[in-house]
N, C-alpha and C positions, 0 to 999 in steps of 0.2 A: 504494500500500500504506500503510495506517494503522498506526502503531506502537501497541503495547498502551498503555492509559491509565495515567497516573501521577497518583495522588491527591495534591493539594497542600493541606496544612493549615497553619494559622498556627503550630501547635506545631512542625511539622517545619521551617518556614522560620526560626523563632526559634532552633531548635537549630543550623541551618546557620550563621546569623549569629554566634551566640555561640561556636561551636567551629571556625570556619573557619581561624583561625590554627593551631589544633592539627592540623587536617586537612592544611594546606599543609606543615607541618613533620614530619608523621607519616612514619615509616619502617616501623613495625610495625603490629599490629592496631589498628583504630580504627573505631568505629561499625559500620555494616553493610558497609563496604568494606575488611574486614580484609586481603584479599589484594592490595590495590592500593597503589601508591605515591602520592606527593603529586600528581604531574602527572596520573596516571590518575584520582584522586579528583576533581580539578578538572574534568577532561574529562567524567566521568560527571555531575557537577552541571550542566555546560553543556548536555549532550545531553538529560538527563532532566528538567531544570527550565526551561531558558532558551531552548527553541525550541518552536515549534508542532508538535504531533504529527500534523498533517494535511499541511501543506506543507513541513515540515522546515526552515523559515526561522527564524533567530534573532529573538526578540522585540526590538523597538527602539522607543524613544520618538521617535526622529528621523523614522521613517516611520509615518504614521498607520495605514496598512494593516497594519502588523506589531506594533501595540501589543497586549499581552496583555489579554484580556477574560475576566472571570468569567462563566460560565453559571450559571443558577439551580441546576443539578444539582451544581455544585462543580468541574467540569472547566474548563480554561483553553484557549482557542484565540486565534489572532490575529484582529483585526477583519476582515481580508480574507477569511479562511476562513469566518467567521460570516456575512458578507455573501453569499458565493457559495453557502453551504449553505442559507440561509434563503429562505422563500417571499417574493417581492417585494411581494405584496399583504397576505398574512396576517401577515407579519413574525414567522414562527415557524420553528423548525428542530428536527430530531431530533438529539440529541447523538450524534456518531459513535461514542462509546465505550459509553455506558450506555443509549442509545436513548430517553432521557427527553425528552418534548417541552419545549422552552424558547422563551421569547419574547425577541426581540431587544431589546425595550424594557426587559427586566429585566437586561440585561448591565451590567457595571461594569468600570472599568479596574482591573487587578490591579497596583497600584503596588508591592506588596512584591516582585514578581519583578524589576522594574526596579532596586529597591534591591539585591537579591541580585546581579544582573548587574553593577552598579557595584562592589559589594563584591568579587566574584570578580576583576574586572579589576584593582582596586587591589592586592589581595593577590598576584595573579600577578606584577604589575610589581615590587612591593616585594620579593617572594621572589627574583626574578631578580637584583636589585641585591645581595642578600645572599649569593649563591653565587659561588664562585670559577670556575665553569665556565659557558660559554654553554649554556643548557638544550637548544639545538637540536643541539649538536655532539658531546658526549661527551668523549673524550680528544683530546690532540694527535695530529697525523698524521705529524709528521716522522720518528718512530721506527717507523712502521708500513709494512710492505711491502704496497702497494696493487696490486690486479689488476683488470682489466676483468671485470665480472660480467654486465652487462646493457647493451644498447643499445636506446633507444626512439626513436620518431619516424621520421625519414627523409623524403625528398622526397614530397610529397603530404599527409603528416600535418603537417609543419612546413615553412614556407617562409621562408627567410632569418631564422631566429630571432636575437634580439638580447638577450634578458633572461630570467633564470630566478630563481625563489625557491622555498623550501620552506615548506609549511604546517605548521610545528611539527615535532614528532618523529614524526608519523604516517607520514612518507615520501611524502605527496602533494606534487606539484610543479606550479607554475604557470609557463608559458612564454609570452612574447609573441613574435609573428612577424607576417609580412605576408600571412597567409591571409585568407580571407573572414571568419572569426571570429578576431579578433586575439589573444585570450587563451585558452589551452588548459590544462586541469587534468587531470593524470594521477593515477591511483590508485597505491598502493604496489606493485601487481602489474603496473604498466605499461599499464593500460587507460585509454583516453581517457574520462574521466568526463563532462565537459561542456566547452563552449566558449562564449564570448560576445564582444561587442565589434564587432558588424557595423556597417559604415558606413551609417547611414540617416538622418542629419540630425536626430538627437534628442540630448537632453542626456546620455544614457547611452551614446552610441556612442564608438568609438575610431577615430581617423583614421590616425595613424602612430605606433604605440607603439615605445618604445625600451628601456624597462626596467620591471621589476615588483618589488615588495617586499610583504611580508606583515607586518601588525601583530601584536602579541602576542595580540590577541583574534580573529585570523583574517581581518581585512579585507585586501583586495587593493588595492594602490596602484600606479597605472600612470602613467608619464610619456608624454604624447601630444604629440609634436613638431608634428604637423599642426595641432592646435588651440592650441598653446603653453600647455598646461595640465597640471595634475596631477589625476588622477581617482581617486576612492575608490569601491570596490565592496564588497559583502558577499562572503563566501566562495563564494556561489552565483552571483555575477555581477550582482546587482542594484545599479544606480547609486545612490550616496548623496550624493556631493558632488563638485563641480568647483572647483578652485582655479586661477584665471587672472588675467591683468591685469599680473602682475609678472614673467612669464617671457618670454624671447625664443626660447630653444631648450632646454627642459628635457630632460635626458638621463638621467643615472643617478639611482636612487632607492634609499633604504634606510630602515629604521625602527630606533629604539632600543627598549630594554626597557620604556619608558613609552608607546610608541606614537607618539612624535614622528617626523616625516618629514624626512629629509635629501634635498635635491634639488640636483643640479648643473645649471648653465646654461652651455653651451659658448660662447654669444655674449657674455654679460655677464661671464664669468669668475668667477662667484659660486657659493658654496655657501649654500643657504637652509635654514632650519629652520622647519617648518610644524607648528603645533599644531592639532589638530582634536578636536572632541567627536564620537566615532563614534556614540554612542547617539542624539544629537540632530541629527547630520549638519550640524554647524556649524563654520565656520572660526574659530578662536580667535586665532591669531597667525601671521604670515608675516614673518620677518625674515631679513636677510642676515647670516650669521655669519662668512663669509670672503669677501673681495672682490678678492683679488689673484691669482687663479688664472689659468692659461693653458689655455684650451680643456679644462676639466675634464669627464670623462666618467664612468667607473665610480666608484662610492662604496660603502663598506661600513661597518657599525657593529658593534662588538663588544658584545653584550649583557652580558657578564661585567664588562668594564672600563669601558665607555662610550666608548672611543676610536673615532675615525672615520678611515678611510683614503680618500684621493682619488687617482685616476689622472689626470694631465694629459697632453695631447698637445701637446708643445712644438714650435712651428714653428722651422725653421732660418732665421734672418734673412738668411743669405747665399744661400739657395736660392730656388726659385720660390715665389711667394705661394701660400698655402694648403696647401703640402706639409709634412707632419710627419715629422721624421727621428729624434726620440727621445722617450721618455716619461719622466715624472717621477712619483714616488710621495711623497705627503705623508701623515703620520699626525698627527692632532690629539688633544688631550686632550678631556675632557668639556666643558670651557669653551672649546674651540677655540683653545687655544694650541698652536703648532707643537711637536710632540714629536720628530719625526724626519723627515728628507728624504733621498731618494736618487733617482738617475735611471738610465736604461737603460745609459748609458755606464759609470757606476761599477759597476753590477751585472755588466756584460760583462767586467770585469776578473777576475771569478771564473768566467766561462764564455766560451769562445772566441768564438762568434758574438754579435752584439749582440742583446739581448733587446728585445722590444716588448711592454710590459705592456698587456694588453687587458681584464683583469678582476681583481678583488681580493675577498678574503673573509678571515674570521678562523676559526681552528679552536677547539677546546674549551679549549686552553691560552692563548688570546689571541694566538697567533702569526699573523703575516700570511702569507697564501697568495696567489699571483698566477698568472694564466694568461699564457703567452708565445705569442702568435699567430705569431711569426716562425719559431719552432722546433717548434711543436706540443707544448708542454711545460706542466706545472704545477709550480711551485716553492714551497717554504716559505722565508721569509726570517727565521724565528725571531721573537723578541719585539722586535728592533731597538734594545734599550736600549744594547747595546754594538756596534752596527753589524749589518748584515745577514749572516746565515750562509746562503748559498744552498744549499739541499738539494733535489735532484730528488724529486718525489713521483710524477708520472706522466709517462711518456715513450713510451707505446705507443698506437697506434691513434688518435691525435689529429691532425687536419688543421689546423683554424683555430679554436682555442678562444677564445671571447669572454666567457664568464661561468662562474661556479661557485658552489656552496654546499657547506658542510660540515654533515652531519647524521648522527647515530647512528653515528659512527666511520667513515662512508663519505664519499666525495667525489663530488659530482654535477657534471659538466662539460657545458656547452652548447657544442657544436661546430658552428659555422656552415659549416664546410667541407663536411660531408655532411648538414647539417640534422638533427642528432640530439642526443639527451641520452644521455650515457654515465656509468654508475655504476661507480665503482671502490671496492672494499672489500678487507678483509684476508683474505677467505675464499679458497676454491678458485678458480683461474682458470677463465674460461669456456672450453669446449672449442673453440669457433670463433665468431668474431664475424660470420661470414657465414651462420650458421643463421637461420631465420626469427625475426622479432621476437617473435611470440607465444610461441615456444618459449623464447627467452631470458627473456622477462618472467616466466616461472614461478618464477625464482629470486629475484626482487627482494624479495619479502616477507621472506625469511629474512635479507636483508642490510639492509633498511631498516625492519624492523618495530620496535615499541617495546621488545622484549626482546632486541634484537641485542647480542651481546657479541663481543669479540675474543679469539681463542685466544692 
């Protein structure tokens, strides 16, 4: 299906560039998007201007096939679609929108769209720094009564899932697991949209994924322990970049509000910061920022404060080699100075059984949230400035939670115990978690949609 054409003129592009700051900060009427908020306006720009209307892929200077090209009629397509639609000998094609004959020799690179794409990315990142809230999260969750609303996946759809990430405030979720297609993307309604990452000995395959993160501009970042690499894909699963050579066992991955990637390595005990140019698919920098960790696994970054949290699996020196008996949580500032540290033993003083921290995230207030795989719980630790305040968030229907994300005032938990994704929100409880997944999924859009509010 081809979307309706969008005419692109130099005047409209200049208008977007000159007034983009106003659009980002706008809360009321503005231009032709008077009913939309700042995030919705940026999303409309990205959808209507910055992706090809034939293949729906984002324009990119890093991939020659997805570079935006001007047709003689004025419409813009990616180079790949122009090539596939044109006659191989006559080098002519009919514009899919206005049906005007065009010559492939008369196309030219639409540089202005790449400039707008870079401008939108910079404004989105700088806007995130200036806010007090993580744009993905909404409000804090410690004072909210959360109930199970929806369960997705299950054995056959997901196989031993290990990592989860949200694609912005849209409610879409990416999960890595050990199925044939290693990365699965779910819609806000709980439908499996697409999957990718089949093992087939190519540069874009995925061997043994452990975690996934999403950049501010929608790229998926996967840690692949099988190839000892970090791999970057577009939101549709097209491979952009592989970062390898410096990792021995890359495990957890997260992104900050600027798109920089944080990666833990369980064998080297290091936390690395990777800078990439997503548009050109280039590695800019890969440096170790923390080097004294013990078997670090889960990692999270707060887009509001810039703080990073790392979960370590600390071995018992008196026990058998390779066995881990307690976990430790470290929180670092934006320049990776230690802000706070606690461990499962200290946390257990506030809770009778010993906790085993398996996943970590931040809510909209910047409070730390953890999954406890030993008790099947999700806890809030508060902001940790005056010590952890252990507050239970979710204690029902969880078996072995291993990961979580906070989005739109809801909590999305990855449960490896029954291979599912469970969404908890402040709305009405689900009538029964045993009803069919398709029936449960009908409620998810009201809890994870862009206009979700808490009563």
